[in-house]
Each structure stands twice: as C-alpha cells, then as structure tokens.
C-alpha positions in Angstrom: 0.0 0.0 0.0 1.2 3.5 -0.8 2.2 5.5 2.2 0.1 8.7 2.4 1.7 12.2 2.3 -1.1 13.6 4.6 -4.2 12.3 6.4 -7.4 14.0 6.8 -9.8 12.7 9.6 -13.3 13.7 8.7 -14.8 11.2 11.3 -18.0 12.4 12.6 -18.6 15.0 9.8 -21.8 15.0 7.7 -21.9 15.7 4.0 -20.6 17.8 2.5 -17.9 18.6 5.1 -15.7 15.2 4.2 -15.4 16.6 0.7 -14.7 20.0 1.8 -12.0 18.8 4.0 -10.6 16.6 1.3 -10.6 19.4 -1.2 -8.8 21.7 1.2 -6.1 19.0 2.0 -5.5 17.9 -1.6 -5.2 21.6 -2.8 -2.0 21.9 -0.7 -0.3 18.7 -2.0 1.9 18.4 -5.0 0.7 16.3 -8.1 1.5 12.6 -7.4 1.3 13.0 -3.6 -1.2 10.8 -1.8 -4.0 11.8 0.7 -5.6 9.5 3.2 -9.1 10.4 4.0 -10.9 8.8 7.1 -14.7 9.3 7.2 -17.7 7.9 9.0 -20.4 9.5 6.6 -21.8 6.7 4.6 -22.4 9.2 1.8 -18.5 9.3 1.3 -18.8 6.0 -0.5 -20.1 7.6 -3.5 -19.0 11.3 -2.9 -15.4 10.8 -2.5 -14.7 8.4 -5.6 -17.0 10.6 -7.8 -15.3 13.8 -6.6 -11.9 12.3 -7.2 -12.7 11.0 -10.7 -14.3 14.4 -11.7 -11.2 16.3 -10.7 -8.6 14.0 -12.4 -7.3 12.5 -9.2 -6.8 8.7 -8.8 -8.6 6.7 -6.1 -6.1 4.2 -5.1 -7.7 2.4 -2.3 -11.1 2.4 -0.6 -12.1 0.2 2.4 -14.7 0.1 5.1 -13.7 -1.1 8.6 -15.3 -0.7 11.8 -17.8 2.0 10.8 -15.0 4.1 9.2 -14.4 4.5 5.4 -10.7 4.8 4.4 -9.6 6.3 1.0 -6.2 6.8 -0.5 -6.3 9.5 -3.4 -3.3 10.3 -5.6 -3.4 13.9 -6.6 -3.8 14.2 -10.4 
C-alpha cells in the first residue's frame, strides 16, 4: 500500500464536510502525492470516488472497517 503524504480525519462530519476537508487538503499537495481520508459518513462511499474522478485524481484504495471509510487518493 502507498504511504500517504497527509491524512484528513473527517470522522463524525456529515456531507458535504468530508469532501470540503478533502478538497482543502489535496489543494495543498503536489501532483502525485497521496492523501488518506478517514470518514464515518456513509455518503462518502459515492461522494469521494466521484469527486476524485471528476477532478482527475486517482482513487488508489477504498475500504470500510469498523464503521469507518478509508480512502487513498493520488493527486492528479
């Protein structure tokens, strides 16, 4: 698994805040760097992959574990 450059913990936040936090964090990364996002909002299952694809980022990894959704996104 790719080591993230930065981690955003959006646990406990409802839509649209996980996307807002993700966008803010990825804007600070250089192209090719990896962001890890942790969320508890079930909506993130569709929101984050769709958002990443729309903006040209690559979703490297997505998993659900113990009520948390974990994503690795490579900045495009």
